[in-house]
C-alpha positions as CSV (number, residue, x, y, z in Angstrom):
1,M,12.5,20.0,-12.5
2,Q,10.3,20.5,-9.4
3,P,10.3,17.3,-7.3
4,V,6.9,15.7,-6.5
5,P,6.8,14.9,-2.8
6,V,5.0,11.8,-1.6
7,L,4.7,10.6,1.9
8,S,4.5,7.0,3.2
9,I,3.1,6.3,6.6
10,A,4.0,2.7,7.3
11,G,6.2,0.2,9.1
12,S,9.9,-0.7,8.5
13,D,11.2,-3.9,6.9
14,P,14.9,-4.2,7.8
15,S,15.3,-6.8,5.0
16,G,14.4,-4.1,2.5
17,G,11.7,-5.8,0.5
18,A,8.5,-4.3,2.0
19,G,7.2,-1.5,4.1
20,I,8.9,1.9,4.2
21,Q,11.9,0.6,2.3
22,A,9.8,-0.7,-0.6
23,D,7.8,2.5,-0.6
24,L,10.8,4.8,-1.0
25,K,12.2,2.7,-3.7
26,T,8.9,2.7,-5.6
27,F,8.6,6.5,-5.2
28,A,12.1,6.8,-6.7
29,D,11.2,4.6,-9.6
30,H,8.4,7.0,-10.4
31,G,10.6,10.1,-10.2
32,C,9.0,11.3,-6.9
33,Y,10.6,12.7,-3.7
34,G,9.8,10.1,-1.1
35,M,9.3,10.9,2.6
36,A,8.6,8.4,5.4
37,V,6.8,8.4,8.7
38,L,7.5,5.2,10.6
39,T,4.6,3.6,12.5
40,A,6.5,0.5,13.7
41,L,9.8,-1.3,13.7
42,T,9.7,-4.9,12.7
43,A,12.2,-7.7,13.0
44,Q,11.6,-9.6,9.7
45,N,13.2,-11.1,6.6
46,T,11.9,-13.0,3.6
47,T,10.8,-16.0,5.8
48,G,8.7,-14.2,8.4
49,V,8.2,-11.6,11.1
50,S,9.6,-12.4,14.6
51,A,8.8,-9.1,16.4
52,I,7.0,-5.9,16.0
53,H,7.7,-2.7,18.0
54,P,5.0,0.0,17.5
55,A,6.2,3.6,17.6
56,P,4.8,5.9,20.4
57,L,1.6,7.5,19.2
58,D,2.7,11.1,20.0
59,F,5.9,10.5,18.1
60,V,4.0,9.3,15.0
61,A,1.8,12.4,15.1
62,E,4.9,14.6,15.5
63,Q,6.6,13.0,12.5
64,V,3.5,13.7,10.3
65,R,3.3,17.3,11.6
66,M,6.9,18.1,10.9
67,V,6.7,16.7,7.3
68,R,3.5,18.5,6.5
69,A,4.8,21.8,7.9
70,D,7.9,21.9,5.8
71,I,7.4,19.7,2.6
72,P,3.7,19.2,2.0
73,P,3.1,15.9,0.2
74,R,1.0,15.8,-3.0
75,A,-0.2,12.3,-2.0
76,V,-0.1,10.0,1.1
77,K,0.2,6.2,1.1
78,I,-0.7,4.5,4.4
79,G,0.5,1.0,5.1
80,M,1.1,-0.9,8.3
81,L,-0.6,0.6,11.3
82,G,-1.0,-2.4,13.6
83,T,-3.1,-1.0,16.5
84,A,-6.3,1.0,16.9
85,G,-4.4,3.8,18.5
86,L,-2.2,4.2,15.5
87,V,-5.2,4.2,13.2
88,R,-6.8,7.0,15.2
89,T,-3.5,8.9,15.5
90,V,-2.8,8.9,11.7
91,L,-6.4,9.9,11.0
92,A,-6.1,12.9,13.3
93,A,-2.6,13.8,12.0
94,L,-4.0,14.0,8.4
95,E,-6.7,16.5,9.3
96,G,-6.9,19.2,6.7
97,F,-4.9,17.3,4.1
98,E,-6.6,17.7,0.8
99,G,-4.5,15.4,-1.5
100,P,-5.3,11.8,-2.4
101,V,-4.8,9.1,0.3
102,V,-4.0,5.6,-0.8
103,L,-4.8,3.1,2.0
104,D,-3.2,-0.3,1.9
105,P,-5.0,-2.2,4.7
106,V,-2.0,-4.3,5.7
107,M,-3.3,-7.2,7.8
108,V,-1.1,-10.1,7.0
109,A,2.4,-10.2,5.6
110,T,3.3,-12.3,2.5
111,S,4.9,-14.7,4.9
112,G,1.6,-15.1,6.8
113,A,2.4,-13.1,9.9
114,R,-0.5,-11.0,11.3
115,L,0.3,-7.3,11.2
116,L,-3.0,-5.7,12.3
117,Q,-4.5,-6.4,15.7
118,P,-8.1,-7.5,15.7
119,D,-9.3,-4.4,17.6
120,A,-7.7,-2.2,15.0
121,E,-9.7,-3.7,12.1
122,Q,-12.9,-1.9,13.1
123,A,-11.1,1.4,13.5
124,L,-9.5,1.0,10.1
125,R,-12.7,0.0,8.4
126,D,-15.1,2.5,10.0
127,A,-12.8,5.6,10.6
128,L,-9.8,5.6,8.3
129,A,-11.1,3.8,5.2
130,P,-13.8,6.5,4.5
131,R,-11.0,9.1,4.6
132,A,-9.1,7.5,1.7
133,A,-9.4,8.1,-2.0
134,V,-8.7,4.5,-2.8
135,L,-8.1,1.2,-0.9
136,T,-5.9,-1.6,-2.2
137,P,-6.9,-4.8,-0.3
138,N,-6.0,-8.3,-1.4
139,L,-8.7,-10.9,-1.4
140,P,-8.3,-12.0,2.3
141,E,-8.2,-8.4,3.5
142,A,-11.3,-7.5,1.4
143,A,-13.2,-10.3,3.1
144,V,-12.4,-8.8,6.5
145,L,-13.1,-5.2,5.5
146,L,-16.2,-5.7,3.4
147,G,-17.8,-8.7,5.2
148,D,-20.8,-9.8,3.1
149,E,-21.0,-6.5,1.3
150,A,-20.2,-6.6,-2.5
151,P,-17.2,-4.5,-3.6
152,Q,-19.3,-2.3,-5.8
153,A,-21.9,-1.7,-3.0
154,W,-19.1,-0.8,-0.6
155,A,-17.6,1.7,-3.0
156,D,-21.0,3.3,-3.7
157,R,-21.8,3.5,0.0
158,T,-18.5,4.9,1.2
159,G,-17.6,7.0,-1.9
160,V,-14.1,5.4,-1.8
161,A,-12.6,3.6,-4.8
162,L,-11.6,0.0,-4.2
163,L,-8.7,-1.6,-6.1
164,L,-9.3,-5.3,-5.4
165,K,-6.1,-7.3,-6.0
166,D,-6.3,-10.9,-7.3
167,G,-2.8,-11.9,-6.3
168,H,-4.1,-14.6,-4.0
169,G,-6.1,-16.2,-6.8
170,H,-5.1,-19.3,-8.7
171,A,-6.3,-18.7,-12.3
172,E,-3.6,-18.1,-15.0
173,V,-4.9,-14.6,-15.5
174,V,-4.7,-12.1,-12.6
175,R,-8.0,-10.3,-12.6
176,D,-7.6,-7.0,-10.6
177,R,-10.7,-4.9,-10.4
178,L,-11.0,-1.2,-9.7
179,Y,-14.5,-0.4,-8.3
180,L,-15.4,3.3,-8.6
181,P,-18.2,5.0,-6.7
182,G,-21.2,5.3,-8.9
183,G,-21.1,1.9,-10.5
184,A,-18.1,1.8,-12.9
185,V,-15.8,-1.2,-12.7
186,V,-12.4,-1.1,-14.5
187,A,-10.8,-4.5,-15.3
188,V,-7.0,-4.7,-15.1
189,D,-6.0,-8.2,-16.2
190,H,-2.5,-9.6,-16.8
191,P,-0.9,-13.1,-16.9
192,R,-0.1,-14.6,-13.6
193,L,3.6,-15.1,-13.0
194,H,4.6,-18.1,-10.9
195,S,7.5,-16.6,-9.0
196,R,8.6,-17.0,-5.4
197,N,10.0,-13.5,-5.4
198,T,6.9,-11.5,-4.4
199,H,7.8,-10.0,-1.0
200,G,6.5,-6.5,-0.8
201,T,4.2,-6.6,-3.8
202,G,1.3,-5.0,-1.9
203,C,3.4,-2.2,-0.5
204,T,4.8,-1.6,-3.9
205,L,1.5,-1.4,-5.7
206,S,-0.1,1.1,-3.3
207,S,3.1,3.2,-3.4
208,A,3.1,3.2,-7.2
209,L,-0.5,4.2,-7.2
210,A,0.2,7.1,-4.7
211,A,3.1,8.3,-6.8
212,R,1.1,8.4,-10.0
213,L,-1.8,10.2,-8.3
214,A,0.7,12.7,-6.9
215,R,2.0,13.3,-10.4
216,G,-1.6,14.2,-11.4
217,E,-2.7,11.0,-13.2
218,P,-6.4,10.3,-13.2
219,L,-7.3,7.4,-10.9
220,V,-8.1,4.9,-13.6
221,D,-4.8,5.6,-15.5
222,A,-2.8,5.5,-12.2
223,A,-4.3,2.2,-11.2
224,R,-3.6,0.6,-14.6
225,G,0.0,2.0,-14.5
226,A,0.6,0.8,-11.0
227,V,-0.6,-2.7,-11.7
228,R,1.5,-2.9,-14.9
229,Y,4.5,-1.6,-13.0
230,V,4.2,-4.4,-10.3
231,A,3.6,-7.1,-12.9
232,D,6.7,-6.0,-14.9
233,L,8.7,-5.8,-11.6
234,V,7.7,-9.4,-10.6
235,A,8.8,-10.5,-14.1
236,A,12.1,-8.7,-13.8
237,S,12.7,-10.2,-10.3
238,Q,12.1,-13.9,-11.1
239,G,15.7,-15.0,-11.5
240,H,17.4,-14.0,-8.3
241,D,18.0,-16.1,-5.2
242,L,18.0,-13.5,-2.4
243,G,16.5,-14.8,0.8
244,A,15.2,-18.2,1.8
245,G,11.5,-17.4,1.7
246,K,9.5,-15.0,-0.5
247,G,12.3,-13.1,-2.2
248,P,12.1,-9.3,-2.6
249,L,11.3,-7.4,-5.8
250,L,14.2,-5.7,-7.4
251,H,13.1,-2.1,-7.4
252,G,15.1,-0.1,-9.8
253,A,15.4,-2.9,-12.3
254,L,12.9,-1.3,-14.7
255,G,14.3,2.2,-14.7
256,R,12.1,5.3,-14.2
257,R,8.4,4.7,-14.9
């Protein structure tokens, strides 16, 4: 079987629940060959983030160059960038890449720690977001990125699909919505699971979406499958007691998807 290579460009989580670590586990769950470009080291666990050390910009660019030159990815997932310089560096490093790009606009960790500097928000919104095939913001992130613009209007104007996550909602049904350029809205609903073990859900969803797109699934099918995968993973991870805060998802518990 020919492996399907997928690249994550994101930060590291030493506790293993989010970031690059969650991305690689998710790629493996989908039978893909995962590759990783680190944008930042973090000191964090399930209770919070105590320090962030961004990688040098030229080193991030060189990581991307080396990967693309040897094992071209079928899809790219972009996660934590942190600074405007990193946003611009990643945008330039992906010049000429023709595969789908999934952008998870990481702004705030599950623990509440801010992961994107204010001056980077505009660079991400105005320069990097239009380069993506699909964005996967949660409700607070969407409020920053879209401002007063309606999700469908934003998708129509930019030509970029928007998978708006409802994980921060409170209704008993999670109502995720995929807004497609041109006016189509796809509903992806599922029961809300009240579990403390949700560390890394955003990273996992965007990585699952990238893996499915890399395998050739149409965007609507890939989005539905990625949402279902995360919901099933949250359900499978409810019983453990790892960590004192938001516990991690147990990637691998479901078998290959």
